PyMOL commands that place a pseudoatom at each C-alpha (Angstrom):
pseudoatom trace, name=CA, resn=MET, resi=1, chain=A, elem=C, hetatm=0, pos=[167.991, 62.742, 104.967]
pseudoatom trace, name=CA, resn=ALA, resi=2, chain=A, elem=C, hetatm=0, pos=[165.989, 61.475, 101.928]
pseudoatom trace, name=CA, resn=GLY, resi=3, chain=A, elem=C, hetatm=0, pos=[162.933, 63.116, 100.386]
pseudoatom trace, name=CA, resn=THR, resi=4, chain=A, elem=C, hetatm=0, pos=[161.409, 64.749, 97.348]
pseudoatom trace, name=CA, resn=LEU, resi=5, chain=A, elem=C, hetatm=0, pos=[160.962, 68.346, 96.379]
pseudoatom trace, name=CA, resn=ALA, resi=6, chain=A, elem=C, hetatm=0, pos=[158.190, 69.567, 94.057]
pseudoatom trace, name=CA, resn=THR, resi=7, chain=A, elem=C, hetatm=0, pos=[159.781, 71.595, 91.266]
pseudoatom trace, name=CA, resn=SER, resi=8, chain=A, elem=C, hetatm=0, pos=[156.689, 72.293, 89.143]
pseudoatom trace, name=CA, resn=MET, resi=9, chain=A, elem=C, hetatm=0, pos=[153.063, 73.223, 89.644]
pseudoatom trace, name=CA, resn=PRO, resi=10, chain=A, elem=C, hetatm=0, pos=[150.554, 70.335, 89.748]
pseudoatom trace, name=CA, resn=ASN, resi=11, chain=A, elem=C, hetatm=0, pos=[147.992, 69.969, 86.983]
pseudoatom trace, name=CA, resn=PRO, resi=12, chain=A, elem=C, hetatm=0, pos=[144.514, 69.824, 88.595]
pseudoatom trace, name=CA, resn=THR, resi=13, chain=A, elem=C, hetatm=0, pos=[142.851, 68.792, 85.294]
pseudoatom trace, name=CA, resn=LEU, resi=14, chain=A, elem=C, hetatm=0, pos=[145.047, 65.688, 84.833]
pseudoatom trace, name=CA, resn=ARG, resi=15, chain=A, elem=C, hetatm=0, pos=[142.933, 62.498, 84.689]
pseudoatom trace, name=CA, resn=TRP, resi=16, chain=A, elem=C, hetatm=0, pos=[143.513, 58.845, 83.911]
pseudoatom trace, name=CA, resn=GLU, resi=17, chain=A, elem=C, hetatm=0, pos=[142.940, 57.949, 80.298]
pseudoatom trace, name=CA, resn=THR, resi=18, chain=A, elem=C, hetatm=0, pos=[139.983, 55.639, 79.682]
pseudoatom trace, name=CA, resn=SER, resi=19, chain=A, elem=C, hetatm=0, pos=[139.588, 52.966, 77.023]
pseudoatom trace, name=CA, resn=THR, resi=20, chain=A, elem=C, hetatm=0, pos=[136.585, 51.083, 75.726]
pseudoatom trace, name=CA, resn=GLN, resi=21, chain=A, elem=C, hetatm=0, pos=[136.824, 48.201, 73.323]
pseudoatom trace, name=CA, resn=LEU, resi=22, chain=A, elem=C, hetatm=0, pos=[134.579, 45.885, 71.339]
pseudoatom trace, name=CA, resn=ASP, resi=23, chain=A, elem=C, hetatm=0, pos=[135.673, 42.518, 69.947]
pseudoatom trace, name=CA, resn=ILE, resi=24, chain=A, elem=C, hetatm=0, pos=[133.226, 40.343, 68.018]
pseudoatom trace, name=CA, resn=GLY, resi=25, chain=A, elem=C, hetatm=0, pos=[134.074, 37.071, 66.312]
pseudoatom trace, name=CA, resn=PHE, resi=26, chain=A, elem=C, hetatm=0, pos=[132.133, 34.540, 64.252]
pseudoatom trace, name=CA, resn=ASP, resi=27, chain=A, elem=C, hetatm=0, pos=[133.303, 31.138, 62.930]
pseudoatom trace, name=CA, resn=LEU, resi=28, chain=A, elem=C, hetatm=0, pos=[131.247, 28.890, 60.668]
pseudoatom trace, name=CA, resn=GLY, resi=29, chain=A, elem=C, hetatm=0, pos=[132.242, 25.574, 59.078]
pseudoatom trace, name=CA, resn=PHE, resi=30, chain=A, elem=C, hetatm=0, pos=[130.588, 23.710, 56.176]
pseudoatom trace, name=CA, resn=LEU, resi=31, chain=A, elem=C, hetatm=0, pos=[130.787, 20.220, 54.728]
pseudoatom trace, name=CA, resn=LYS, resi=32, chain=A, elem=C, hetatm=0, pos=[132.453, 17.191, 56.288]
pseudoatom trace, name=CA, resn=ASP, resi=33, chain=A, elem=C, hetatm=0, pos=[135.391, 18.103, 58.554]
pseudoatom trace, name=CA, resn=ASP, resi=34, chain=A, elem=C, hetatm=0, pos=[134.755, 21.845, 57.986]
pseudoatom trace, name=CA, resn=ARG, resi=35, chain=A, elem=C, hetatm=0, pos=[136.353, 21.887, 54.517]
pseudoatom trace, name=CA, resn=ILE, resi=36, chain=A, elem=C, hetatm=0, pos=[134.883, 25.349, 53.876]
pseudoatom trace, name=CA, resn=THR, resi=37, chain=A, elem=C, hetatm=0, pos=[135.091, 27.832, 56.739]
pseudoatom trace, name=CA, resn=LEU, resi=38, chain=A, elem=C, hetatm=0, pos=[133.908, 31.385, 57.150]
pseudoatom trace, name=CA, resn=LEU, resi=39, chain=A, elem=C, hetatm=0, pos=[135.608, 33.607, 59.732]
pseudoatom trace, name=CA, resn=PHE, resi=40, chain=A, elem=C, hetatm=0, pos=[134.671, 37.124, 60.750]
pseudoatom trace, name=CA, resn=ASP, resi=41, chain=A, elem=C, hetatm=0, pos=[136.427, 39.273, 63.373]
pseudoatom trace, name=CA, resn=TYR, resi=42, chain=A, elem=C, hetatm=0, pos=[135.783, 42.901, 64.303]
pseudoatom trace, name=CA, resn=PHE, resi=43, chain=A, elem=C, hetatm=0, pos=[137.878, 44.821, 66.839]
pseudoatom trace, name=CA, resn=ASN, resi=44, chain=A, elem=C, hetatm=0, pos=[137.511, 48.480, 67.814]
pseudoatom trace, name=CA, resn=LYS, resi=45, chain=A, elem=C, hetatm=0, pos=[139.325, 50.255, 70.662]
pseudoatom trace, name=CA, resn=VAL, resi=46, chain=A, elem=C, hetatm=0, pos=[138.742, 53.907, 71.570]
pseudoatom trace, name=CA, resn=THR, resi=47, chain=A, elem=C, hetatm=0, pos=[140.931, 55.775, 74.078]
pseudoatom trace, name=CA, resn=ASP, resi=48, chain=A, elem=C, hetatm=0, pos=[139.652, 59.012, 75.598]
pseudoatom trace, name=CA, resn=ASP, resi=49, chain=A, elem=C, hetatm=0, pos=[141.657, 61.667, 77.483]
pseudoatom trace, name=CA, resn=PRO, resi=50, chain=A, elem=C, hetatm=0, pos=[145.136, 60.352, 76.569]
pseudoatom trace, name=CA, resn=ILE, resi=51, chain=A, elem=C, hetatm=0, pos=[147.832, 61.463, 78.982]
pseudoatom trace, name=CA, resn=PHE, resi=52, chain=A, elem=C, hetatm=0, pos=[150.157, 62.332, 76.096]
pseudoatom trace, name=CA, resn=ASN, resi=53, chain=A, elem=C, hetatm=0, pos=[150.490, 61.739, 72.351]
pseudoatom trace, name=CA, resn=VAL, resi=54, chain=A, elem=C, hetatm=0, pos=[153.467, 59.962, 70.800]
pseudoatom trace, name=CA, resn=PRO, resi=55, chain=A, elem=C, hetatm=0, pos=[154.589, 61.593, 67.514]
pseudoatom trace, name=CA, resn=LEU, resi=56, chain=A, elem=C, hetatm=0, pos=[154.875, 59.329, 64.478]
pseudoatom trace, name=CA, resn=PRO, resi=57, chain=A, elem=C, hetatm=0, pos=[157.064, 59.690, 61.365]
pseudoatom trace, name=CA, resn=ASN, resi=58, chain=A, elem=C, hetatm=0, pos=[155.484, 61.627, 58.490]
pseudoatom trace, name=CA, resn=GLU, resi=59, chain=A, elem=C, hetatm=0, pos=[155.724, 58.546, 56.266]
pseudoatom trace, name=CA, resn=SER, resi=60, chain=A, elem=C, hetatm=0, pos=[153.056, 56.804, 58.374]
pseudoatom trace, name=CA, resn=GLY, resi=61, chain=A, elem=C, hetatm=0, pos=[150.361, 59.215, 57.193]
pseudoatom trace, name=CA, resn=TYR, resi=62, chain=A, elem=C, hetatm=0, pos=[149.386, 60.028, 60.790]
pseudoatom trace, name=CA, resn=ASN, resi=63, chain=A, elem=C, hetatm=0, pos=[150.597, 62.792, 63.115]
pseudoatom trace, name=CA, resn=ASP, resi=64, chain=A, elem=C, hetatm=0, pos=[150.603, 60.924, 66.417]
pseudoatom trace, name=CA, resn=ILE, resi=65, chain=A, elem=C, hetatm=0, pos=[149.333, 57.898, 68.295]
for i in range(1, 65): cmd.bond("trace and resi %d" % i, "trace and resi %d" % (i + 1))
show_as sticks, trace
zoom trace
């Protein structure tokens, strides 16, 4: 007979993590055949309610990700 057995209490406050992100880009070319170009990119991602944190080495300057 196959099955599963719960060995720990459930966590009623556990939720899915949510992420929002913004990515904006701008390209502009000047002169014949775009010899001078201007590029701008902005990216921002924010994650709320992470399920768990991954520790990072001290050399990175951050505690976790």
